[in-house]
C-alpha positions as CSV (number, residue, x, y, z in Angstrom):
1,M,17.9,47.8,-77.7
2,K,16.2,44.4,-76.7
3,T,19.6,43.2,-75.5
4,L,20.1,46.3,-73.4
5,K,16.6,46.1,-71.9
6,L,17.3,42.5,-70.9
7,V,20.6,43.4,-69.2
8,L,19.0,46.3,-67.3
9,W,16.1,44.1,-66.2
10,S,18.5,41.5,-64.9
11,V,20.5,44.1,-63.0
12,I,17.3,45.4,-61.4
13,M,16.2,41.8,-60.3
14,L,19.6,41.1,-58.8
15,L,19.5,44.4,-56.8
16,A,16.0,43.6,-55.6
17,G,17.1,40.1,-54.6
18,S,20.0,41.6,-52.7
19,I,17.7,44.0,-50.9
20,V,15.3,41.2,-49.9
21,T,18.2,39.1,-48.6
22,R,19.7,41.9,-46.6
23,V,16.3,42.7,-45.1
24,A,15.8,39.1,-44.1
25,M,19.3,39.0,-42.6
26,M,18.6,42.2,-40.7
27,R,15.3,40.8,-39.5
28,G,17.1,37.7,-38.4
29,N,19.5,39.7,-36.4
30,A,16.7,41.8,-34.9
31,D,14.6,38.7,-33.9
32,R,17.4,36.8,-32.1
33,Y,15.8,35.6,-28.9
34,Y,17.7,34.7,-25.7
35,V,17.4,31.1,-24.5
36,D,19.3,29.7,-21.5
37,G,19.6,26.2,-23.0
38,H,18.3,24.5,-19.8
39,G,14.7,25.5,-19.5
40,W,11.5,25.3,-21.5
41,D,11.8,28.7,-23.0
42,K,13.1,27.5,-26.4
43,L,10.1,25.2,-26.8
44,E,7.7,28.0,-25.8
45,L,9.4,30.4,-28.3
46,V,9.1,27.9,-31.2
47,L,5.4,27.3,-30.5
48,Q,4.9,31.1,-30.3
49,Q,6.7,31.7,-33.6
50,I,4.6,29.0,-35.3
51,D,1.5,30.5,-33.9
52,Q,2.3,34.1,-35.0
53,N,4.3,33.7,-38.2
54,Y,3.6,30.3,-39.9
55,V,2.5,30.6,-43.5
56,D,-0.7,28.5,-43.1
57,D,-3.4,28.1,-40.4
58,I,-2.6,25.2,-38.1
59,D,-4.7,22.8,-36.0
60,R,-3.3,23.5,-32.5
61,G,-5.3,20.7,-30.9
62,K,-4.0,18.1,-33.4
63,L,-0.4,19.4,-33.0
64,T,-0.7,19.2,-29.2
65,E,-2.0,15.7,-29.3
66,E,0.9,14.6,-31.4
67,I,3.6,16.4,-29.4
68,L,2.6,15.2,-25.9
69,P,3.2,11.5,-26.5
70,V,6.6,12.3,-28.0
71,I,7.7,14.4,-25.0
72,L,6.5,11.8,-22.5
73,G,7.9,8.9,-24.6
74,D,11.4,10.4,-24.2
75,L,11.2,10.0,-20.4
76,D,10.8,6.6,-18.7
77,P,8.7,3.7,-20.1
78,H,5.8,4.3,-17.7
79,S,5.1,8.1,-18.1
80,V,2.3,8.3,-20.6
81,Y,-0.2,10.7,-22.1
82,L,-3.8,9.4,-22.2
83,P,-6.4,10.9,-24.6
84,P,-9.9,11.2,-23.3
85,E,-11.1,7.7,-24.4
86,N,-8.0,5.9,-23.3
87,L,-8.1,7.7,-19.9
88,K,-11.8,6.8,-19.4
89,Q,-11.1,3.1,-20.2
90,A,-8.0,3.0,-18.0
91,N,-9.8,4.6,-15.0
92,A,-12.8,2.3,-15.4
93,E,-10.6,-0.8,-15.1
94,L,-9.0,0.5,-11.9
95,E,-12.0,2.1,-10.2
96,G,-13.7,-1.3,-10.0
97,N,-16.8,-0.5,-12.1
98,F,-17.9,0.6,-15.5
99,D,-21.2,1.3,-17.3
100,G,-22.5,-1.7,-19.2
101,I,-25.0,-4.6,-19.3
102,G,-23.1,-7.0,-16.9
103,I,-22.2,-10.2,-18.9
104,T,-19.1,-12.1,-19.7
105,F,-19.0,-13.7,-23.1
106,N,-16.8,-15.6,-25.5
107,V,-16.6,-15.7,-29.3
108,P,-15.5,-19.2,-30.0
109,E,-16.4,-19.1,-33.7
110,D,-18.2,-16.2,-35.2
111,T,-21.0,-15.6,-32.7
112,A,-20.8,-14.3,-29.1
113,I,-22.0,-16.7,-26.5
114,V,-22.9,-15.5,-23.0
115,I,-20.7,-17.4,-20.4
116,S,-22.3,-15.8,-17.3
117,V,-24.4,-12.9,-16.2
118,I,-23.3,-10.8,-13.2
119,A,-25.6,-11.4,-10.2
120,G,-28.0,-8.5,-9.7
121,G,-26.8,-6.8,-12.8
122,P,-28.9,-5.4,-15.7
123,S,-28.6,-8.5,-17.9
124,E,-29.8,-10.8,-15.1
125,R,-32.7,-8.5,-14.4
126,A,-33.6,-8.5,-18.1
127,G,-33.5,-12.3,-18.2
128,L,-30.3,-13.1,-20.1
129,M,-28.8,-16.5,-19.3
130,S,-25.6,-18.5,-19.8
131,G,-25.5,-20.0,-23.3
132,D,-27.5,-17.2,-25.0
133,R,-26.1,-16.3,-28.4
134,I,-26.1,-12.6,-29.4
135,L,-27.5,-12.1,-32.9
136,T,-28.0,-8.3,-33.1
137,V,-27.2,-5.2,-31.0
138,D,-29.6,-2.4,-31.6
139,G,-30.5,-3.9,-34.9
140,K,-27.0,-4.4,-36.1
141,N,-26.1,-7.9,-37.0
142,V,-23.1,-9.2,-34.9
143,A,-23.5,-13.0,-35.5
144,G,-21.7,-14.9,-38.3
145,V,-19.7,-11.8,-39.3
146,R,-16.6,-12.4,-37.2
147,I,-16.9,-9.2,-35.3
148,D,-13.9,-8.8,-32.9
149,Q,-14.5,-9.0,-29.2
150,D,-13.4,-5.4,-28.4
151,S,-15.8,-3.9,-31.0
152,L,-18.7,-5.9,-29.5
153,V,-17.8,-4.8,-26.0
154,G,-17.9,-1.2,-27.2
155,M,-21.4,-1.7,-28.6
156,L,-22.6,-3.1,-25.3
157,K,-21.1,-0.5,-23.0
158,G,-22.7,2.8,-22.6
159,V,-23.9,5.4,-20.1
160,S,-25.9,4.2,-17.2
161,G,-29.7,4.6,-17.8
162,T,-29.4,4.1,-21.6
163,K,-31.0,1.1,-23.2
164,V,-29.7,-1.5,-25.7
165,R,-31.8,-3.9,-27.6
166,L,-30.5,-7.5,-28.1
167,D,-31.8,-10.2,-30.3
168,I,-30.8,-13.5,-28.7
169,L,-30.8,-17.1,-29.9
170,R,-31.8,-19.4,-27.1
171,D,-32.5,-23.1,-27.5
172,G,-33.2,-22.6,-31.2
173,E,-35.6,-19.7,-30.6
174,N,-35.1,-16.0,-31.3
175,V,-35.9,-13.8,-28.2
176,E,-35.7,-10.0,-28.0
177,F,-34.4,-8.3,-24.8
178,E,-34.1,-4.7,-23.9
179,V,-31.4,-4.1,-21.3
180,T,-30.9,-0.9,-19.3
181,R,-27.2,-0.2,-18.8
182,D,-26.0,0.3,-15.2
183,K,-22.9,0.5,-13.2
184,I,-21.2,-2.9,-13.3
185,P,-18.8,-3.9,-10.5
186,V,-15.6,-5.4,-11.8
187,K,-14.1,-8.1,-9.6
188,S,-10.4,-7.9,-8.9
189,I,-10.4,-11.1,-6.8
190,D,-11.2,-13.7,-9.4
191,V,-11.7,-16.6,-6.9
192,A,-11.2,-17.5,-3.2
193,Y,-11.7,-21.1,-2.0
194,M,-10.1,-23.8,0.1
195,L,-7.6,-26.1,-1.7
196,D,-7.8,-28.5,1.2
197,D,-8.8,-28.5,4.8
198,T,-6.2,-25.9,5.9
199,T,-5.0,-24.2,2.7
200,G,-6.9,-21.3,1.2
201,Y,-6.3,-19.9,-2.3
202,M,-7.0,-16.4,-3.5
203,K,-6.3,-15.0,-7.0
204,L,-6.1,-11.2,-7.3
205,S,-6.1,-10.1,-11.0
206,K,-5.3,-6.3,-10.4
207,F,-5.2,-3.7,-7.7
208,T,-8.4,-1.8,-8.2
209,R,-10.1,0.7,-5.9
210,T,-12.1,-2.2,-4.4
211,S,-9.4,-4.8,-4.0
212,Y,-9.0,-4.5,-0.2
213,E,-12.7,-4.4,0.2
214,E,-13.1,-7.6,-1.8
215,F,-10.3,-9.2,0.3
216,E,-12.1,-8.3,3.5
217,A,-15.3,-9.8,2.1
218,A,-13.7,-13.1,1.0
219,L,-11.5,-13.6,4.1
220,P,-14.1,-14.7,6.7
221,A,-15.3,-17.7,4.8
222,L,-11.8,-19.0,4.4
223,L,-11.0,-18.5,8.1
224,E,-14.2,-20.2,9.2
225,A,-13.3,-23.1,6.9
226,G,-10.1,-23.6,8.9
227,M,-7.5,-21.8,6.8
228,T,-4.1,-21.7,8.4
229,K,-2.2,-21.1,5.2
230,L,-3.0,-18.8,2.2
231,I,-1.7,-19.1,-1.3
232,F,-2.1,-15.5,-2.7
233,D,-1.8,-15.6,-6.5
234,L,-0.5,-12.4,-8.1
235,R,0.5,-14.0,-11.4
236,D,-0.3,-11.8,-14.4
237,N,-1.3,-9.0,-12.1
238,S,0.1,-5.8,-13.7
239,G,-0.6,-3.6,-10.6
240,G,-2.8,-0.7,-10.0
241,Y,-3.5,1.5,-7.0
242,M,-0.5,1.6,-4.5
243,D,-2.8,2.3,-1.5
244,Q,-4.5,-1.1,-2.1
245,A,-1.1,-2.9,-2.0
246,L,-0.3,-1.1,1.3
247,L,-3.7,-2.1,2.8
248,L,-3.3,-5.7,1.8
249,S,0.4,-5.8,3.0
250,N,-0.8,-4.4,6.3
251,E,-3.0,-7.5,6.8
252,F,0.0,-9.8,7.0
253,L,2.8,-7.8,8.7
254,P,3.5,-7.0,12.4
255,E,3.3,-3.5,13.7
256,E,6.1,-1.1,12.6
257,S,7.2,-3.4,9.7
258,L,8.3,-1.2,6.8
259,I,6.2,-2.1,3.8
260,V,7.8,0.2,1.2
261,Y,9.2,3.7,0.8
262,M,9.2,6.0,-2.1
263,E,11.5,8.8,-3.2
264,G,12.1,11.0,-6.2
265,A,13.9,14.2,-7.3
266,H,10.8,16.3,-6.2
267,R,9.4,13.8,-3.7
268,P,11.2,13.5,-0.3
269,R,11.5,10.0,1.1
270,Q,8.2,8.7,2.5
271,N,8.0,5.5,4.5
272,F,4.9,3.3,4.8
273,Y,4.6,1.0,7.9
274,A,2.2,-1.7,9.0
275,D,0.1,-0.7,12.0
276,G,-0.3,-4.2,13.4
277,S,-4.1,-4.4,12.9
278,G,-4.1,-7.1,10.3
279,K,-6.1,-10.2,10.7
280,C,-3.7,-12.5,8.8
281,K,-0.5,-12.0,10.8
282,D,-0.4,-15.6,11.9
283,I,-1.5,-17.1,8.6
284,E,1.2,-19.0,6.8
285,L,1.7,-17.2,3.4
286,A,2.8,-18.2,-0.1
287,V,2.8,-15.6,-2.8
288,L,2.8,-16.6,-6.5
289,V,4.4,-14.3,-9.1
290,N,5.5,-14.5,-12.7
291,E,7.0,-12.3,-15.4
292,N,3.7,-10.4,-15.7
293,S,3.4,-9.5,-12.0
294,A,4.3,-5.8,-11.8
295,S,4.1,-2.6,-9.8
296,S,1.7,-3.0,-6.8
297,S,2.2,-6.8,-7.1
298,E,5.9,-6.3,-6.6
299,I,5.3,-3.9,-3.7
300,F,3.3,-6.6,-1.9
301,A,5.6,-9.5,-2.8
302,G,8.7,-7.4,-1.9
303,A,7.2,-6.4,1.5
304,M,6.5,-10.1,2.3
305,Q,10.0,-11.2,1.2
306,D,12.0,-8.4,2.8
307,N,10.2,-8.9,6.1
308,D,10.6,-12.7,6.0
309,R,6.8,-13.0,6.2
310,G,6.2,-15.5,3.4
311,L,7.8,-17.4,0.6
312,I,7.6,-16.2,-3.0
313,Y,6.9,-18.9,-5.7
314,G,7.1,-18.8,-9.4
315,R,9.3,-16.8,-11.8
316,R,11.0,-13.4,-11.6
317,S,8.5,-10.6,-11.7
318,Y,8.3,-7.9,-14.3
319,G,10.5,-5.2,-12.6
320,K,8.5,-2.0,-12.4
321,G,9.7,0.1,-9.5
322,M,8.2,3.4,-10.6
323,V,5.3,5.4,-9.0
324,Q,3.0,7.2,-11.4
325,E,0.9,10.2,-10.4
326,P,-2.2,10.9,-12.4
327,I,-2.7,14.5,-13.7
328,F,-6.0,15.3,-15.3
329,F,-7.1,18.0,-17.8
330,T,-10.4,19.7,-18.3
331,D,-10.8,18.1,-21.8
332,N,-10.9,14.7,-20.0
333,S,-7.4,13.7,-21.1
334,G,-4.5,13.3,-18.7
335,I,-1.0,12.0,-18.1
336,R,0.5,9.5,-15.7
337,L,3.8,10.9,-14.7
338,T,6.5,9.0,-12.9
339,V,7.2,11.0,-9.8
340,A,9.2,8.6,-7.6
341,R,10.8,5.2,-7.3
342,F,9.7,2.7,-4.7
343,Y,12.0,0.7,-2.6
344,T,11.4,-2.4,-0.6
345,A,12.1,-2.6,3.2
346,T,15.8,-3.7,2.6
347,G,16.3,-0.7,0.4
348,R,16.2,-2.4,-3.0
349,C,14.6,-0.9,-6.1
350,I,13.2,-3.6,-8.3
351,Q,13.0,-1.4,-11.4
352,K,14.6,-3.1,-14.3
353,P,17.1,-1.2,-16.5
354,Y,15.8,1.0,-19.3
355,T,17.1,3.7,-21.7
356,P,15.1,6.9,-21.7
357,G,13.3,7.3,-25.0
358,D,14.1,3.8,-26.2
359,G,11.3,1.4,-25.2
360,A,12.3,-1.4,-27.6
361,D,14.7,-3.2,-25.3
362,Y,12.3,-2.7,-22.4
363,V,9.3,-4.2,-24.2
364,Y,11.3,-7.2,-25.4
365,D,12.8,-8.0,-22.0
366,I,10.3,-10.7,-21.4
367,Y,11.0,-12.3,-24.8
368,E,14.8,-12.2,-23.9
369,R,14.1,-14.1,-20.7
370,Y,12.6,-16.9,-22.9
371,V,15.6,-16.9,-25.2
372,H,18.1,-17.0,-22.4
373,G,16.4,-19.9,-20.7
374,E,15.2,-18.0,-17.6
375,M,11.7,-19.4,-17.8
376,T,13.0,-23.0,-17.3
377,S,16.1,-22.6,-15.2
378,A,16.7,-20.5,-12.1
379,D,20.5,-20.5,-12.8
380,S,19.7,-18.3,-15.9
381,I,18.4,-15.4,-13.8
382,A,20.9,-12.6,-13.7
383,R,21.9,-11.4,-10.2
384,N,23.9,-8.3,-9.6
385,D,26.1,-8.6,-6.5
386,S,26.3,-4.8,-6.2
387,L,22.5,-4.9,-5.7
388,K,22.5,-7.6,-3.0
389,Y,20.6,-7.1,0.2
390,I,20.1,-9.1,3.4
391,T,16.7,-9.5,5.1
392,P,16.4,-9.4,8.9
393,G,16.1,-13.2,8.8
394,G,19.4,-13.5,6.9
395,N,18.0,-14.2,3.5
396,V,19.7,-12.8,0.4
397,V,17.6,-10.8,-2.0
398,Y,18.5,-8.8,-5.1
399,G,17.3,-5.5,-6.6
400,G,17.5,-4.1,-10.1
401,G,15.1,-6.2,-12.0
402,G,12.0,-7.6,-10.4
403,I,11.3,-9.9,-7.5
404,I,13.3,-13.1,-7.7
405,P,11.2,-15.9,-6.1
406,D,12.4,-17.9,-3.1
407,V,11.2,-21.0,-4.8
408,F,11.7,-21.0,-8.6
409,V,9.0,-22.9,-10.5
410,P,9.6,-23.2,-14.3
411,I,7.1,-23.0,-17.1
412,D,5.5,-26.4,-17.2
413,T,6.3,-28.1,-20.5
414,T,4.8,-31.4,-19.5
415,G,2.3,-32.5,-22.1
416,V,3.5,-30.1,-24.7
417,T,3.4,-31.6,-28.2
418,D,2.8,-30.4,-31.7
419,L,-0.8,-31.6,-31.4
420,L,-1.3,-29.5,-28.2
421,I,0.2,-26.4,-29.9
422,Q,-2.1,-26.8,-32.9
423,I,-5.1,-27.2,-30.5
424,N,-4.2,-24.1,-28.6
425,R,-3.4,-22.0,-31.6
426,Q,-6.8,-22.6,-33.1
427,A,-8.5,-22.3,-29.7
428,L,-10.2,-25.7,-30.3
429,T,-10.8,-26.4,-26.6
430,V,-12.6,-23.1,-26.3
431,K,-14.8,-23.9,-29.3
432,Y,-15.6,-27.4,-28.4
433,A,-16.4,-26.4,-24.8
434,S,-19.2,-24.1,-26.0
435,E,-20.7,-27.0,-28.1
436,A,-20.5,-29.4,-25.2
437,A,-22.0,-26.9,-22.8
438,D,-24.9,-26.5,-25.3
439,K,-25.8,-30.2,-25.0
440,Y,-25.9,-30.0,-21.2
441,R,-27.2,-26.5,-20.7
442,G,-30.0,-27.4,-18.3
443,E,-27.8,-29.6,-16.1
444,L,-25.0,-27.0,-16.0
445,R,-27.4,-24.3,-14.8
446,D,-28.6,-26.6,-12.0
447,V,-25.2,-27.5,-10.6
448,A,-24.8,-26.4,-7.0
449,S,-21.4,-27.7,-6.0
450,L,-18.0,-28.7,-7.5
451,D,-18.7,-32.3,-6.6
452,E,-21.9,-32.2,-8.6
453,L,-20.1,-30.5,-11.5
454,N,-17.3,-33.1,-11.6
455,A,-19.9,-35.9,-11.6
456,L,-21.6,-34.2,-14.6
457,L,-18.3,-33.7,-16.4
458,D,-17.4,-37.4,-15.9
459,S,-20.7,-38.4,-17.6
460,M,-20.1,-36.3,-20.7
461,D,-17.2,-38.4,-22.1
462,L,-15.4,-35.3,-23.2
463,E,-12.4,-37.3,-24.5
464,S,-14.3,-39.2,-27.2
465,G,-16.3,-36.1,-28.2
466,F,-13.3,-33.9,-28.5
467,L,-11.3,-36.4,-30.5
468,A,-14.2,-36.7,-32.9
469,Y,-14.4,-32.9,-33.1
470,L,-10.7,-32.6,-33.9
471,R,-11.1,-35.1,-36.8
472,L,-14.2,-33.2,-38.0
473,R,-12.1,-30.0,-38.1
474,G,-9.4,-31.7,-40.2
475,V,-6.9,-32.2,-37.5
476,T,-4.8,-35.3,-37.8
477,V,-4.6,-36.8,-34.3
478,D,-1.3,-38.6,-33.5
479,M,-2.4,-40.9,-30.7
480,E,1.1,-41.0,-29.2
481,Q,1.1,-37.2,-28.9
482,W,-2.5,-37.4,-27.6
483,R,-1.4,-39.7,-24.8
484,V,1.3,-37.1,-23.8
485,S,-1.1,-34.1,-23.9
486,R,-4.3,-35.9,-22.8
487,Q,-4.4,-34.8,-19.2
488,F,-3.6,-31.2,-19.9
489,V,-6.2,-30.9,-22.7
490,L,-9.0,-32.7,-20.8
491,T,-8.4,-30.6,-17.7
492,Q,-8.7,-27.5,-19.8
493,L,-11.9,-28.8,-21.3
494,R,-13.4,-29.6,-17.9
495,A,-12.5,-26.1,-16.7
496,L,-14.0,-24.4,-19.7
497,V,-17.2,-26.3,-19.7
498,G,-17.4,-25.8,-15.9
499,R,-17.3,-22.1,-16.5
500,Y,-20.6,-22.3,-18.3
501,S,-22.2,-23.7,-15.1
502,S,-23.7,-21.7,-12.3
503,L,-20.4,-21.9,-10.5
504,D,-18.6,-19.9,-13.2
505,D,-15.0,-19.0,-12.0
506,N,-15.5,-21.1,-8.8
507,A,-15.4,-24.1,-11.2
508,F,-12.9,-22.8,-13.7
509,Y,-10.0,-22.0,-11.3
510,P,-10.2,-25.0,-9.0
511,I,-10.2,-27.4,-11.9
512,L,-7.3,-25.7,-13.6
513,A,-5.4,-25.8,-10.3
514,E,-5.0,-29.6,-10.8
515,I,-2.5,-29.0,-13.6
516,D,-0.9,-25.8,-12.2
517,N,2.6,-26.6,-11.2
518,V,3.1,-23.3,-9.3
519,I,0.0,-23.9,-7.1
520,Q,1.1,-27.4,-6.5
521,A,4.6,-26.3,-5.4
522,A,3.2,-23.8,-3.0
523,A,0.6,-26.2,-1.6
524,E,3.4,-28.7,-0.8
């Protein structure tokens, strides 16, 4: 009887299993949805089925945040999803201002040292000065704990009108300050000055909302000083607002010159021309670019090159020929979607090759340039004859991978030794500069001109002091290597110490220009 019951129970279970399977199969046939294979309907159906039938509750927001980067990551390398915090930071950098306290600082060892305070900003109004060491922020210790620079920036930034309490070490004495945060202007033109009696120099770090306005403000002093030639430095400028590149290009080009045009699958061709109102049409122009000059930098450089308006110096630019359009959402997130390619006046697109969805080769392209010798030899730059174009002046230019300079200037390896590499790897010039500046804090604050600063720097005997500092830090100094690297290191030191003076960047950049082979090539 037991055996019979067991057999009967087994038969019943098999029948039940068969019924469940058949019901599931019938349900599968009944729920077969139509998809055309070319639209978004399959994705919508999958999300709908998850929402209606998945066994557990799901976090829709979390799933959405994870899906969006994957979708955009399968397009081109520049279409990107930006969560709220990322979007806020990206916009602040481009808008030309952010909320904060208005200081620049460095962390040479384990304590932040104020390099400069922004004129008219909240820190200057509160009484902070160059050389101040930040001990605490709102009671939290930030000195001697090796806090990273980004974390400290995050603590100092905040909504305008809010207050932050700082404990400062100044000349051996602890001083407390309360700083009310405010809108802080962000410079995009780092420096503008005369290299000599007729040559001006201007460095633009990014194309922000205020770049053209800053250019307009800096230009009159250069013209009044007798500028007939401008060296416009776009090295390491990753781009920004396209309209700023158009406005700046317009300053240098004759009327009806084609600056750039853009076109995409859903964007008909749109041409952008100069209107002839620029104030620099008769100024001789040299444009500096390197492997980190991208996007709007390449629009400007390409416009000058294709219109035979100025010579391009340096190394091949990054190669970003895509136009991104911002799309914002009510949760303060957004996307930057590539909507078109831009083309220079001769018709070339400078976008370098990429494989959709595979950013590895794209990211490592710059590294490959080093490996293949492109940074030291113009002959190593790949040129595609099928992408060859001719400017109105008869010059040959190439598309398909950045702006190739008219005058190639290699990376300067003069002075490079194992000693120099060790010094730079450990940031020893930066660390010693802060110590040297401490000894001459009062004199540096009183400096009123570059001549005064150079006289002060000459009196400091930076060479002897730095060599002693190196030995104190356990660095074995090979004097033969020191002789090779000496000029480079001492110039770096002078520029870094000079930055602690009242001149700030107006000391730093002019001093560094003395060992900048690209500036020197353009100046000649």
